[in-house]
PDBQT receptor file of N, H, CA, C and O in Angstrom, charges set to zero:
ATOM      1  N   UNK A   1      90.641   0.823 210.709  1.00  0.00    +0.000 N 
ATOM      2  CA  UNK A   1      90.226   0.637 211.721  1.00  0.00    +0.000 C 
ATOM      3  C   UNK A   1      89.116  -0.723 211.482  1.00  0.00    +0.000 C 
ATOM      4  O   UNK A   1      88.642  -0.932 210.365  1.00  0.00    +0.000 OA
ATOM      5  N   UNK A   2      88.827  -1.477 212.511  1.00  0.00    +0.000 N 
ATOM      6  H   UNK A   2      89.212  -1.307 213.418  1.00  0.00    +0.000 HD
ATOM      7  CA  UNK A   2      87.964  -2.513 212.188  1.00  0.00    +0.000 C 
ATOM      8  C   UNK A   2      86.885  -2.322 212.371  1.00  0.00    +0.000 C 
ATOM      9  O   UNK A   2      86.526  -1.309 212.971  1.00  0.00    +0.000 OA
ATOM     10  N   UNK A   3      85.904  -3.356 211.852  1.00  0.00    +0.000 N 
ATOM     11  H   UNK A   3      86.195  -4.179 211.364  1.00  0.00    +0.000 HD
ATOM     12  CA  UNK A   3      84.739  -2.961 212.260  1.00  0.00    +0.000 C 
ATOM     13  C   UNK A   3      84.049  -2.717 213.521  1.00  0.00    +0.000 C 
ATOM     14  O   UNK A   3      82.937  -2.194 213.452  1.00  0.00    +0.000 OA
ATOM     15  N   UNK A   4      84.514  -3.002 214.616  1.00  0.00    +0.000 N 
ATOM     16  H   UNK A   4      85.417  -3.427 214.672  1.00  0.00    +0.000 HD
ATOM     17  CA  UNK A   4      84.674  -2.946 216.154  1.00  0.00    +0.000 C 
ATOM     18  C   UNK A   4      84.657  -1.653 216.265  1.00  0.00    +0.000 C 
ATOM     19  O   UNK A   4      83.675  -1.022 216.657  1.00  0.00    +0.000 OA
ATOM     20  N   UNK A   5      85.851  -1.106 215.893  1.00  0.00    +0.000 N 
ATOM     21  H   UNK A   5      86.648  -1.619 215.574  1.00  0.00    +0.000 HD
ATOM     22  CA  UNK A   5      85.839   0.221 216.319  1.00  0.00    +0.000 C 
ATOM     23  C   UNK A   5      85.215   1.054 215.756  1.00  0.00    +0.000 C 
ATOM     24  O   UNK A   5      85.024   2.120 216.341  1.00  0.00    +0.000 OA
ATOM     25  N   UNK A   6      84.647   0.832 214.328  1.00  0.00    +0.000 N 
ATOM     26  H   UNK A   6      84.801  -0.033 213.852  1.00  0.00    +0.000 HD
ATOM     27  CA  UNK A   6      83.452   2.678 214.127  1.00  0.00    +0.000 C 
ATOM     28  C   UNK A   6      82.728   2.114 215.544  1.00  0.00    +0.000 C 
ATOM     29  O   UNK A   6      82.512   2.648 216.633  1.00  0.00    +0.000 OA
ATOM     30  N   UNK A   7      82.455   0.753 214.985  1.00  0.00    +0.000 N 
ATOM     31  H   UNK A   7      82.630   0.320 214.100  1.00  0.00    +0.000 HD
ATOM     32  CA  UNK A   7      81.019   0.669 216.872  1.00  0.00    +0.000 C 
ATOM     33  C   UNK A   7      80.994   1.598 217.713  1.00  0.00    +0.000 C 
ATOM     34  O   UNK A   7      80.164   2.408 218.127  1.00  0.00    +0.000 OA
ATOM     35  N   UNK A   8      82.635   1.203 218.000  1.00  0.00    +0.000 N 
ATOM     36  H   UNK A   8      83.309   0.546 217.664  1.00  0.00    +0.000 HD
ATOM     37  CA  UNK A   8      82.689   2.406 219.113  1.00  0.00    +0.000 C 
ATOM     38  C   UNK A   8      82.737   3.669 218.974  1.00  0.00    +0.000 C 
ATOM     39  O   UNK A   8      82.021   4.502 219.531  1.00  0.00    +0.000 OA
ATOM     40  N   UNK A   9      83.615   3.845 218.201  1.00  0.00    +0.000 N 
ATOM     41  H   UNK A   9      84.197   3.169 217.749  1.00  0.00    +0.000 HD
ATOM     42  CA  UNK A   9      83.283   5.297 217.075  1.00  0.00    +0.000 C 
ATOM     43  C   UNK A   9      82.033   5.924 217.454  1.00  0.00    +0.000 C 
ATOM     44  O   UNK A   9      82.014   6.930 218.163  1.00  0.00    +0.000 OA
ATOM     45  N   UNK A  10      81.021   5.384 217.021  1.00  0.00    +0.000 N 
ATOM     46  H   UNK A  10      81.036   4.567 216.444  1.00  0.00    +0.000 HD
ATOM     47  CA  UNK A  10      79.351   6.001 217.205  1.00  0.00    +0.000 C 
ATOM     48  C   UNK A  10      78.938   5.091 217.768  1.00  0.00    +0.000 C 
ATOM     49  O   UNK A  10      78.178   4.352 217.142  1.00  0.00    +0.000 OA
ATOM     50  N   UNK A  11      79.236   4.801 219.038  1.00  0.00    +0.000 N 
ATOM     51  H   UNK A  11      79.853   5.401 219.547  1.00  0.00    +0.000 HD
ATOM     52  CA  UNK A  11      78.430   4.209 220.295  1.00  0.00    +0.000 C 
ATOM     53  C   UNK A  11      77.419   3.648 220.099  1.00  0.00    +0.000 C 
ATOM     54  O   UNK A  11      76.403   3.890 220.751  1.00  0.00    +0.000 OA
ATOM     55  N   UNK A  12      77.508   2.398 218.747  1.00  0.00    +0.000 N 
ATOM     56  H   UNK A  12      78.333   2.201 218.217  1.00  0.00    +0.000 HD
ATOM     57  CA  UNK A  12      77.033   1.599 218.215  1.00  0.00    +0.000 C 
ATOM     58  C   UNK A  12      75.835   0.684 219.878  1.00  0.00    +0.000 C 
ATOM     59  O   UNK A  12      76.386   0.052 220.779  1.00  0.00    +0.000 OA
ATOM     60  N   UNK A  13      74.340   0.896 219.813  1.00  0.00    +0.000 N 
ATOM     61  H   UNK A  13      73.892   1.410 219.081  1.00  0.00    +0.000 HD
ATOM     62  CA  UNK A  13      73.989  -0.137 220.779  1.00  0.00    +0.000 C 
ATOM     63  C   UNK A  13      72.451   0.547 220.302  1.00  0.00    +0.000 C 
ATOM     64  O   UNK A  13      72.023   1.643 219.939  1.00  0.00    +0.000 OA
ATOM     65  N   UNK A  14      71.792  -1.205 220.616  1.00  0.00    +0.000 N 
ATOM     66  H   UNK A  14      72.139  -2.095 220.910  1.00  0.00    +0.000 HD
ATOM     67  CA  UNK A  14      70.466  -0.921 219.993  1.00  0.00    +0.000 C 
ATOM     68  C   UNK A  14      69.462  -0.212 220.627  1.00  0.00    +0.000 C 
ATOM     69  O   UNK A  14      68.323  -0.038 220.193  1.00  0.00    +0.000 OA
ATOM     70  N   UNK A  15      70.098   0.342 222.061  1.00  0.00    +0.000 N 
ATOM     71  H   UNK A  15      71.024   0.201 222.413  1.00  0.00    +0.000 HD
ATOM     72  CA  UNK A  15      69.401   1.644 223.434  1.00  0.00    +0.000 C 
ATOM     73  C   UNK A  15      69.207   2.851 222.284  1.00  0.00    +0.000 C 
ATOM     74  O   UNK A  15      68.246   3.523 221.908  1.00  0.00    +0.000 OA
ATOM     75  N   UNK A  16      70.893   2.754 221.856  1.00  0.00    +0.000 N 
ATOM     76  H   UNK A  16      71.673   2.207 222.162  1.00  0.00    +0.000 HD
ATOM     77  CA  UNK A  16      70.767   4.261 221.228  1.00  0.00    +0.000 C 
ATOM     78  C   UNK A  16      69.765   4.503 219.870  1.00  0.00    +0.000 C 
ATOM     79  O   UNK A  16      69.644   5.717 219.702  1.00  0.00    +0.000 OA
ATOM     80  N   UNK A  17      69.182   3.902 219.083  1.00  0.00    +0.000 N 
ATOM     81  H   UNK A  17      69.280   2.916 219.219  1.00  0.00    +0.000 HD
ATOM     82  CA  UNK A  17      68.915   3.761 217.911  1.00  0.00    +0.000 C 
ATOM     83  C   UNK A  17      67.403   4.651 217.696  1.00  0.00    +0.000 C 
ATOM     84  O   UNK A  17      67.076   5.166 216.627  1.00  0.00    +0.000 OA
ATOM     85  N   UNK A  18      66.408   4.705 219.247  1.00  0.00    +0.000 N 
ATOM     86  H   UNK A  18      66.674   4.287 220.116  1.00  0.00    +0.000 HD
ATOM     87  CA  UNK A  18      65.605   5.732 219.159  1.00  0.00    +0.000 C 
ATOM     88  C   UNK A  18      65.600   7.512 219.587  1.00  0.00    +0.000 C 
ATOM     89  O   UNK A  18      64.756   8.408 219.546  1.00  0.00    +0.000 OA
ATOM     90  N   UNK A  19      67.075   7.402 220.009  1.00  0.00    +0.000 N 
ATOM     91  H   UNK A  19      67.760   6.675 220.042  1.00  0.00    +0.000 HD
ATOM     92  CA  UNK A  19      67.759   8.614 220.374  1.00  0.00    +0.000 C 
ATOM     93  C   UNK A  19      68.408   9.049 218.819  1.00  0.00    +0.000 C 
ATOM     94  O   UNK A  19      68.373  10.206 218.399  1.00  0.00    +0.000 OA
ATOM     95  N   UNK A  20      68.876   8.134 218.218  1.00  0.00    +0.000 N 
ATOM     96  H   UNK A  20      68.904   7.194 218.559  1.00  0.00    +0.000 HD
ATOM     97  CA  UNK A  20      69.305   8.725 216.746  1.00  0.00    +0.000 C 
ATOM     98  C   UNK A  20      68.358   9.241 215.687  1.00  0.00    +0.000 C 
ATOM     99  O   UNK A  20      68.626  10.028 214.779  1.00  0.00    +0.000 OA
ATOM    100  N   UNK A  21      66.697   8.402 216.083  1.00  0.00    +0.000 N 
ATOM    101  H   UNK A  21      66.480   7.763 216.821  1.00  0.00    +0.000 HD
ATOM    102  CA  UNK A  21      65.861   8.701 214.565  1.00  0.00    +0.000 C 
ATOM    103  C   UNK A  21      65.009  10.199 214.985  1.00  0.00    +0.000 C 
ATOM    104  O   UNK A  21      64.527  11.041 214.229  1.00  0.00    +0.000 OA
ATOM    105  N   UNK A  22      65.053  10.134 216.955  1.00  0.00    +0.000 N 
ATOM    106  H   UNK A  22      65.446   9.450 217.569  1.00  0.00    +0.000 HD
ATOM    107  CA  UNK A  22      64.268  11.574 217.234  1.00  0.00    +0.000 C 
ATOM    108  C   UNK A  22      65.044  12.556 216.699  1.00  0.00    +0.000 C 
ATOM    109  O   UNK A  22      64.541  13.583 216.244  1.00  0.00    +0.000 OA
ATOM    110  N   UNK A  23      66.536  12.294 216.708  1.00  0.00    +0.000 N 
ATOM    111  H   UNK A  23      66.945  11.459 217.077  1.00  0.00    +0.000 HD
ATOM    112  CA  UNK A  23      67.386  13.112 216.816  1.00  0.00    +0.000 C 
ATOM    113  C   UNK A  23      67.322  13.462 215.582  1.00  0.00    +0.000 C 
ATOM    114  O   UNK A  23      66.894  14.601 215.392  1.00  0.00    +0.000 OA
ATOM    115  N   UNK A  24      67.690  12.680 214.423  1.00  0.00    +0.000 N 
ATOM    116  H   UNK A  24      68.037  11.755 214.578  1.00  0.00    +0.000 HD
ATOM    117  CA  UNK A  24      67.542  12.737 212.754  1.00  0.00    +0.000 C 
ATOM    118  C   UNK A  24      65.976  13.419 212.703  1.00  0.00    +0.000 C 
ATOM    119  O   UNK A  24      65.916  14.641 212.564  1.00  0.00    +0.000 OA
ATOM    120  N   UNK A  25      65.170  12.922 212.774  1.00  0.00    +0.000 N 
ATOM    121  H   UNK A  25      65.218  11.930 212.888  1.00  0.00    +0.000 HD
ATOM    122  CA  UNK A  25      63.833  13.910 212.932  1.00  0.00    +0.000 C 
ATOM    123  C   UNK A  25      63.999  14.643 213.276  1.00  0.00    +0.000 C 
ATOM    124  O   UNK A  25      63.402  15.444 212.557  1.00  0.00    +0.000 OA
ATOM    125  N   UNK A  26      64.598  15.297 214.218  1.00  0.00    +0.000 N 
ATOM    126  H   UNK A  26      65.083  14.646 214.803  1.00  0.00    +0.000 HD
ATOM    127  CA  UNK A  26      65.065  17.238 214.623  1.00  0.00    +0.000 C 
ATOM    128  C   UNK A  26      65.355  18.133 213.475  1.00  0.00    +0.000 C 
ATOM    129  O   UNK A  26      64.886  19.123 212.914  1.00  0.00    +0.000 OA
ATOM    130  N   UNK A  27      66.582  17.122 213.379  1.00  0.00    +0.000 N 
ATOM    131  H   UNK A  27      66.963  16.318 213.835  1.00  0.00    +0.000 HD
ATOM    132  CA  UNK A  27      68.073  17.844 212.619  1.00  0.00    +0.000 C 
ATOM    133  C   UNK A  27      67.311  18.299 210.845  1.00  0.00    +0.000 C 
ATOM    134  O   UNK A  27      67.761  19.184 210.117  1.00  0.00    +0.000 OA
ATOM    135  N   UNK A  28      65.908  17.256 210.473  1.00  0.00    +0.000 N 
ATOM    136  H   UNK A  28      65.542  16.537 211.064  1.00  0.00    +0.000 HD
ATOM    137  CA  UNK A  28      65.634  17.238 209.440  1.00  0.00    +0.000 C 
ATOM    138  C   UNK A  28      64.412  18.171 209.295  1.00  0.00    +0.000 C 
ATOM    139  O   UNK A  28      64.015  18.674 208.244  1.00  0.00    +0.000 OA
ATOM    140  N   UNK A  29      63.849  18.328 210.608  1.00  0.00    +0.000 N 
ATOM    141  H   UNK A  29      64.172  17.920 211.462  1.00  0.00    +0.000 HD
ATOM    142  CA  UNK A  29      63.015  19.660 210.872  1.00  0.00    +0.000 C 
ATOM    143  C   UNK A  29      63.125  21.102 210.695  1.00  0.00    +0.000 C 
ATOM    144  O   UNK A  29      62.343  21.897 210.174  1.00  0.00    +0.000 OA
ATOM    145  N   UNK A  30      64.689  21.331 211.446  1.00  0.00    +0.000 N 
ATOM    146  H   UNK A  30      65.324  20.685 211.870  1.00  0.00    +0.000 HD
ATOM    147  CA  UNK A  30      65.229  22.079 211.633  1.00  0.00    +0.000 C 
ATOM    148  C   UNK A  30      65.650  22.752 209.550  1.00  0.00    +0.000 C 
ATOM    149  O   UNK A  30      65.337  23.691 208.818  1.00  0.00    +0.000 OA
ATOM    150  N   UNK A  31      66.102  22.081 209.521  1.00  0.00    +0.000 N 
ATOM    151  H   UNK A  31      66.356  21.319 210.116  1.00  0.00    +0.000 HD
ATOM    152  CA  UNK A  31      66.988  22.557 208.266  1.00  0.00    +0.000 C 
ATOM    153  C   UNK A  31      65.596  22.365 206.813  1.00  0.00    +0.000 C 
ATOM    154  O   UNK A  31      65.393  22.939 205.743  1.00  0.00    +0.000 OA
ATOM    155  N   UNK A  32      64.974  21.326 207.525  1.00  0.00    +0.000 N 
ATOM    156  H   UNK A  32      65.139  20.860 208.394  1.00  0.00    +0.000 HD
ATOM    157  CA  UNK A  32      63.908  21.974 205.885  1.00  0.00    +0.000 C 
ATOM    158  C   UNK A  32      62.460  23.258 206.788  1.00  0.00    +0.000 C 
ATOM    159  O   UNK A  32      61.346  23.212 206.266  1.00  0.00    +0.000 OA
ATOM    160  N   UNK A  33      62.596  23.966 207.677  1.00  0.00    +0.000 N 
ATOM    161  H   UNK A  33      63.501  24.003 208.100  1.00  0.00    +0.000 HD
ATOM    162  CA  UNK A  33      62.071  24.726 207.838  1.00  0.00    +0.000 C 
ATOM    163  C   UNK A  33      62.378  25.812 206.984  1.00  0.00    +0.000 C 
ATOM    164  O   UNK A  33      61.413  26.577 206.988  1.00  0.00    +0.000 OA
ATOM    165  N   UNK A  34      63.436  26.293 206.132  1.00  0.00    +0.000 N 
ATOM    166  H   UNK A  34      64.220  25.672 206.129  1.00  0.00    +0.000 HD
ATOM    167  CA  UNK A  34      64.973  27.287 206.049  1.00  0.00    +0.000 C 
ATOM    168  C   UNK A  34      63.827  26.768 204.116  1.00  0.00    +0.000 C 
ATOM    169  O   UNK A  34      63.609  27.551 203.191  1.00  0.00    +0.000 OA
ATOM    170  N   UNK A  35      63.519  25.710 204.177  1.00  0.00    +0.000 N 
ATOM    171  H   UNK A  35      63.696  25.074 204.928  1.00  0.00    +0.000 HD
ATOM    172  CA  UNK A  35      63.181  25.565 202.897  1.00  0.00    +0.000 C 
ATOM    173  C   UNK A  35      61.625  25.403 202.520  1.00  0.00    +0.000 C 
ATOM    174  O   UNK A  35      61.344  25.255 201.331  1.00  0.00    +0.000 OA
ATOM    175  N   UNK A  36      60.445  25.430 203.639  1.00  0.00    +0.000 N 
ATOM    176  H   UNK A  36      60.674  25.551 204.605  1.00  0.00    +0.000 HD
ATOM    177  CA  UNK A  36      59.429  25.845 204.074  1.00  0.00    +0.000 C 
ATOM    178  C   UNK A  36      58.989  26.711 204.044  1.00  0.00    +0.000 C 
ATOM    179  O   UNK A  36      57.802  26.786 203.725  1.00  0.00    +0.000 OA
ATOM    180  N   UNK A  37      59.696  27.760 204.348  1.00  0.00    +0.000 N 
ATOM    181  H   UNK A  37      60.660  27.699 204.606  1.00  0.00    +0.000 HD
ATOM    182  CA  UNK A  37      58.503  28.738 204.504  1.00  0.00    +0.000 C 
ATOM    183  C   UNK A  37      58.995  29.972 203.674  1.00  0.00    +0.000 C 
ATOM    184  O   UNK A  37      58.638  31.118 203.946  1.00  0.00    +0.000 OA
ATOM    185  N   UNK A  38      59.799  29.675 202.692  1.00  0.00    +0.000 N 
ATOM    186  H   UNK A  38      60.090  28.744 202.471  1.00  0.00    +0.000 HD
ATOM    187  CA  UNK A  38      60.093  31.006 201.673  1.00  0.00    +0.000 C 
ATOM    188  C   UNK A  38      58.994  30.397 201.061  1.00  0.00    +0.000 C 
ATOM    189  O   UNK A  38      57.947  31.044 201.102  1.00  0.00    +0.000 OA
ATOM    190  N   UNK A  39      58.968  28.716 200.199  1.00  0.00    +0.000 N 
ATOM    191  H   UNK A  39      59.818  28.191 200.166  1.00  0.00    +0.000 HD
ATOM    192  CA  UNK A  39      57.932  28.026 199.959  1.00  0.00    +0.000 C 
ATOM    193  C   UNK A  39      56.311  28.359 199.524  1.00  0.00    +0.000 C 
ATOM    194  O   UNK A  39      55.685  28.481 198.472  1.00  0.00    +0.000 OA
ATOM    195  N   UNK A  40      55.941  28.450 201.401  1.00  0.00    +0.000 N 
ATOM    196  H   UNK A  40      56.450  28.351 202.256  1.00  0.00    +0.000 HD
ATOM    197  CA  UNK A  40      54.783  28.798 202.198  1.00  0.00    +0.000 C 
ATOM    198  C   UNK A  40      54.564  30.513 201.069  1.00  0.00    +0.000 C 
ATOM    199  O   UNK A  40      54.098  30.556 199.930  1.00  0.00    +0.000 OA
ATOM    200  N   UNK A  41      54.917  31.318 201.638  1.00  0.00    +0.000 N 
ATOM    201  H   UNK A  41      55.296  31.283 202.562  1.00  0.00    +0.000 HD
ATOM    202  CA  UNK A  41      54.779  32.667 201.146  1.00  0.00    +0.000 C 
ATOM    203  C   UNK A  41      55.346  33.119 199.740  1.00  0.00    +0.000 C 
ATOM    204  O   UNK A  41      55.462  34.322 199.506  1.00  0.00    +0.000 OA
ATOM    205  N   UNK A  42      55.758  32.016 198.652  1.00  0.00    +0.000 N 
ATOM    206  H   UNK A  42      55.664  31.039 198.842  1.00  0.00    +0.000 HD
ATOM    207  CA  UNK A  42      55.791  32.227 197.442  1.00  0.00    +0.000 C 
ATOM    208  C   UNK A  42      54.350  31.415 196.661  1.00  0.00    +0.000 C 
ATOM    209  O   UNK A  42      53.724  31.793 195.671  1.00  0.00    +0.000 OA
ATOM    210  N   UNK A  43      54.165  30.373 197.396  1.00  0.00    +0.000 N 
ATOM    211  H   UNK A  43      54.674  30.066 198.200  1.00  0.00    +0.000 HD
ATOM    212  CA  UNK A  43      52.488  30.529 197.252  1.00  0.00    +0.000 C 
ATOM    213  C   UNK A  43      51.968  31.401 197.494  1.00  0.00    +0.000 C 
ATOM    214  O   UNK A  43      51.549  32.065 196.547  1.00  0.00    +0.000 OA
ATOM    215  N   UNK A  44      51.644  31.997 199.233  1.00  0.00    +0.000 N 
ATOM    216  H   UNK A  44      51.984  31.457 200.003  1.00  0.00    +0.000 HD
ATOM    217  CA  UNK A  44      50.911  32.924 199.318  1.00  0.00    +0.000 C 
ATOM    218  C   UNK A  44      50.928  34.377 197.967  1.00  0.00    +0.000 C 
ATOM    219  O   UNK A  44      49.978  34.948 197.431  1.00  0.00    +0.000 OA
ATOM    220  N   UNK A  45      52.054  34.520 197.839  1.00  0.00    +0.000 N 
ATOM    221  H   UNK A  45      52.825  34.055 198.275  1.00  0.00    +0.000 HD
ATOM    222  CA  UNK A  45      52.404  35.766 196.845  1.00  0.00    +0.000 C 
ATOM    223  C   UNK A  45      51.595  35.593 195.658  1.00  0.00    +0.000 C 
ATOM    224  O   UNK A  45      50.890  36.497 195.209  1.00  0.00    +0.000 OA
ATOM    225  N   UNK A  46      51.771  33.456 194.707  1.00  0.00    +0.000 N 
ATOM    226  H   UNK A  46      52.343  32.722 195.072  1.00  0.00    +0.000 HD
ATOM    227  CA  UNK A  46      51.242  33.241 193.440  1.00  0.00    +0.000 C 
ATOM    228  C   UNK A  46      49.775  33.796 193.769  1.00  0.00    +0.000 C 
ATOM    229  O   UNK A  46      49.324  34.753 193.139  1.00  0.00    +0.000 OA
ATOM    230  N   UNK A  47      48.960  33.078 194.907  1.00  0.00    +0.000 N 
ATOM    231  H   UNK A  47      49.327  32.301 195.419  1.00  0.00    +0.000 HD
ATOM    232  CA  UNK A  47      47.568  33.171 195.462  1.00  0.00    +0.000 C 
ATOM    233  C   UNK A  47      46.908  35.033 194.890  1.00  0.00    +0.000 C 
ATOM    234  O   UNK A  47      46.348  35.576 193.938  1.00  0.00    +0.000 OA
ATOM    235  N   UNK A  48      47.365  35.294 195.985  1.00  0.00    +0.000 N 
ATOM    236  H   UNK A  48      47.819  34.853 196.759  1.00  0.00    +0.000 HD
ATOM    237  CA  UNK A  48      47.229  36.839 196.044  1.00  0.00    +0.000 C 
ATOM    238  C   UNK A  48      47.604  37.993 194.316  1.00  0.00    +0.000 C 
ATOM    239  O   UNK A  48      47.146  39.114 194.093  1.00  0.00    +0.000 OA
ATOM    240  N   UNK A  49      48.368  37.323 193.581  1.00  0.00    +0.000 N 
ATOM    241  H   UNK A  49      48.741  36.412 193.762  1.00  0.00    +0.000 HD
ATOM    242  CA  UNK A  49      48.646  37.797 192.179  1.00  0.00    +0.000 C 
ATOM    243  C   UNK A  49      47.510  37.159 191.477  1.00  0.00    +0.000 C 
ATOM    244  O   UNK A  49      47.187  37.971 190.610  1.00  0.00    +0.000 OA
ATOM    245  N   UNK A  50      46.585  35.919 191.387  1.00  0.00    +0.000 N 
ATOM    246  H   UNK A  50      46.847  35.260 192.091  1.00  0.00    +0.000 HD
ATOM    247  CA  UNK A  50      46.254  35.661 191.370  1.00  0.00    +0.000 C 
ATOM    248  C   UNK A  50      44.766  36.121 191.303  1.00  0.00    +0.000 C 
ATOM    249  O   UNK A  50      44.083  36.426 190.325  1.00  0.00    +0.000 OA
ATOM    250  N   UNK A  51      44.479  36.083 192.575  1.00  0.00    +0.000 N 
ATOM    251  H   UNK A  51      45.034  35.836 193.369  1.00  0.00    +0.000 HD
ATOM    252  CA  UNK A  51      43.452  36.842 193.260  1.00  0.00    +0.000 C 
ATOM    253  C   UNK A  51      43.368  38.524 192.131  1.00  0.00    +0.000 C 
ATOM    254  O   UNK A  51      42.451  39.008 191.469  1.00  0.00    +0.000 OA
ATOM    255  N   UNK A  52      44.343  38.824 192.304  1.00  0.00    +0.000 N 
ATOM    256  H   UNK A  52      45.088  38.431 192.842  1.00  0.00    +0.000 HD
ATOM    257  CA  UNK A  52      44.270  40.432 191.948  1.00  0.00    +0.000 C 
ATOM    258  C   UNK A  52      43.911  40.986 190.411  1.00  0.00    +0.000 C 
ATOM    259  O   UNK A  52      43.426  41.956 189.827  1.00  0.00    +0.000 OA
ATOM    260  N   UNK A  53      44.635  39.367 190.127  1.00  0.00    +0.000 N 
ATOM    261  H   UNK A  53      45.028  38.579 190.601  1.00  0.00    +0.000 HD
ATOM    262  CA  UNK A  53      44.029  39.605 188.059  1.00  0.00    +0.000 C 
ATOM    263  C   UNK A  53      42.719  39.645 188.381  1.00  0.00    +0.000 C 
ATOM    264  O   UNK A  53      42.018  40.656 188.329  1.00  0.00    +0.000 OA
ATOM    265  N   UNK A  54      42.177  37.960 188.899  1.00  0.00    +0.000 N 
ATOM    266  H   UNK A  54      42.746  37.139 188.942  1.00  0.00    +0.000 HD
ATOM    267  CA  UNK A  54      40.597  37.981 188.740  1.00  0.00    +0.000 C 
ATOM    268  C   UNK A  54      39.916  39.030 189.022  1.00  0.00    +0.000 C 
ATOM    269  O   UNK A  54      39.103  39.330 188.147  1.00  0.00    +0.000 OA
ATOM    270  N   UNK A  55      39.958  39.911 190.210  1.00  0.00    +0.000 N 
ATOM    271  H   UNK A  55      40.618  39.667 190.920  1.00  0.00    +0.000 HD
ATOM    272  CA  UNK A  55      39.327  40.869 190.537  1.00  0.00    +0.000 C 
ATOM    273  C   UNK A  55      39.636  42.270 189.591  1.00  0.00    +0.000 C 
ATOM    274  O   UNK A  55      39.047  43.342 189.736  1.00  0.00    +0.000 OA
ATOM    275  N   UNK A  56      40.591  42.016 188.698  1.00  0.00    +0.000 N 
ATOM    276  H   UNK A  56      41.069  41.146 188.580  1.00  0.00    +0.000 HD
ATOM    277  CA  UNK A  56      40.691  43.759 188.017  1.00  0.00    +0.000 C 
ATOM    278  C   UNK A  56      39.931  42.790 186.785  1.00  0.00    +0.000 C 
ATOM    279  O   UNK A  56      38.707  42.891 186.705  1.00  0.00    +0.000 OA
ATOM    280  N   UNK A  57      40.695  41.792 185.760  1.00  0.00    +0.000 N 
ATOM    281  H   UNK A  57      41.689  41.710 185.825  1.00  0.00    +0.000 HD
ATOM    282  CA  UNK A  57      39.544  41.227 184.934  1.00  0.00    +0.000 C 
ATOM    283  C   UNK A  57      38.120  41.271 185.234  1.00  0.00    +0.000 C 
ATOM    284  O   UNK A  57      37.420  41.949 184.482  1.00  0.00    +0.000 OA
ATOM    285  N   UNK A  58      37.476  40.548 186.387  1.00  0.00    +0.000 N 
ATOM    286  H   UNK A  58      38.044  39.998 186.998  1.00  0.00    +0.000 HD
ATOM    287  CA  UNK A  58      35.987  41.515 186.000  1.00  0.00    +0.000 C 
ATOM    288  C   UNK A  58      35.286  42.323 186.514  1.00  0.00    +0.000 C 
ATOM    289  O   UNK A  58      34.073  42.182 186.671  1.00  0.00    +0.000 OA
ATOM    290  N   UNK A  59      36.258  43.752 187.015  1.00  0.00    +0.000 N 
ATOM    291  H   UNK A  59      37.243  43.867 186.888  1.00  0.00    +0.000 HD
ATOM    292  CA  UNK A  59      36.405  45.054 187.263  1.00  0.00    +0.000 C 
ATOM    293  C   UNK A  59      36.136  45.539 185.618  1.00  0.00    +0.000 C 
ATOM    294  O   UNK A  59      35.272  46.301 185.184  1.00  0.00    +0.000 OA
ATOM    295  N   UNK A  60      37.223  44.789 184.883  1.00  0.00    +0.000 N 
ATOM    296  H   UNK A  60      37.925  44.170 185.236  1.00  0.00    +0.000 HD
ATOM    297  CA  UNK A  60      37.339  45.034 182.862  1.00  0.00    +0.000 C 
ATOM    298  C   UNK A  60      36.092  45.294 182.512  1.00  0.00    +0.000 C 
ATOM    299  O   UNK A  60      35.604  46.341 182.087  1.00  0.00    +0.000 OA
ATOM    300  N   UNK A  61      35.234  43.460 182.887  1.00  0.00    +0.000 N 
ATOM    301  H   UNK A  61      35.630  42.609 183.233  1.00  0.00    +0.000 HD
ATOM    302  CA  UNK A  61      33.926  43.201 182.083  1.00  0.00    +0.000 C 
ATOM    303  C   UNK A  61      33.614  43.649 182.304  1.00  0.00    +0.000 C 
ATOM    304  O   UNK A  61      33.243  44.288 181.320  1.00  0.00    +0.000 OA
ATOM    305  N   UNK A  62      33.076  44.342 183.614  1.00  0.00    +0.000 N 
ATOM    306  H   UNK A  62      33.378  43.822 184.413  1.00  0.00    +0.000 HD
ATOM    307  CA  UNK A  62      31.936  45.426 183.908  1.00  0.00    +0.000 C 
ATOM    308  C   UNK A  62      31.924  46.799 183.599  1.00  0.00    +0.000 C 
ATOM    309  O   UNK A  62      30.952  47.540 183.745  1.00  0.00    +0.000 OA
ATOM    310  N   UNK A  63      33.162  47.152 183.117  1.00  0.00    +0.000 N 
ATOM    311  H   UNK A  63      33.952  46.550 182.999  1.00  0.00    +0.000 HD
ATOM    312  CA  UNK A  63      33.860  48.462 182.286  1.00  0.00    +0.000 C 
ATOM    313  C   UNK A  63      33.751  49.603 183.641  1.00  0.00    +0.000 C 
ATOM    314  O   UNK A  63      33.270  50.728 183.513  1.00  0.00    +0.000 OA
ATOM    315  N   UNK A  64      34.303  49.049 184.948  1.00  0.00    +0.000 N 
ATOM    316  H   UNK A  64      34.694  48.135 185.052  1.00  0.00    +0.000 HD
ATOM    317  CA  UNK A  64      34.614  49.918 185.328  1.00  0.00    +0.000 C 
ATOM    318  C   UNK A  64      35.787  51.162 185.524  1.00  0.00    +0.000 C 
ATOM    319  O   UNK A  64      36.992  50.962 185.374  1.00  0.00    +0.000 OA
ATOM    320  N   UNK A  65      35.285  52.256 185.828  1.00  0.00    +0.000 N 
ATOM    321  H   UNK A  65      34.306  52.418 185.951  1.00  0.00    +0.000 HD
ATOM    322  CA  UNK A  65      35.853  53.320 185.729  1.00  0.00    +0.000 C 
ATOM    323  C   UNK A  65      36.184  53.950 186.696  1.00  0.00    +0.000 C 
ATOM    324  O   UNK A  65      35.378  53.838 187.619  1.00  0.00    +0.000 OA
ATOM    325  N   UNK A  66      37.182  54.690 186.934  1.00  0.00    +0.000 N 
ATOM    326  H   UNK A  66      37.837  54.781 186.184  1.00  0.00    +0.000 HD
ATOM    327  CA  UNK A  66      37.209  55.736 188.331  1.00  0.00    +0.000 C 
ATOM    328  C   UNK A  66      37.928  56.864 187.822  1.00  0.00    +0.000 C 
ATOM    329  O   UNK A  66      39.026  56.776 187.271  1.00  0.00    +0.000 OA
ATOM    330  N   UNK A  67      37.292  57.930 188.015  1.00  0.00    +0.000 N 
ATOM    331  H   UNK A  67      36.400  58.001 188.462  1.00  0.00    +0.000 HD
ATOM    332  CA  UNK A  67      36.657  59.404 187.105  1.00  0.00    +0.000 C 
ATOM    333  C   UNK A  67      37.584  60.683 188.752  1.00  0.00    +0.000 C 
ATOM    334  O   UNK A  67      37.488  61.910 188.708  1.00  0.00    +0.000 OA
TER     335      UNK A  67
């Protein structure tokens, strides 16, 4: 297929560029959301574990006991 054939295949024209950029942004955002949410949840869990460790260490230093 010649070069012009490829342009026709993807309907290349300067007026389409803006909509392609917007579509690419939306596609990337949708794909990255699948990765972003688990990363955020993992960070929250790590922060909670670290906070728990700090509190337990503080209680241990205060010789906290439960009878």
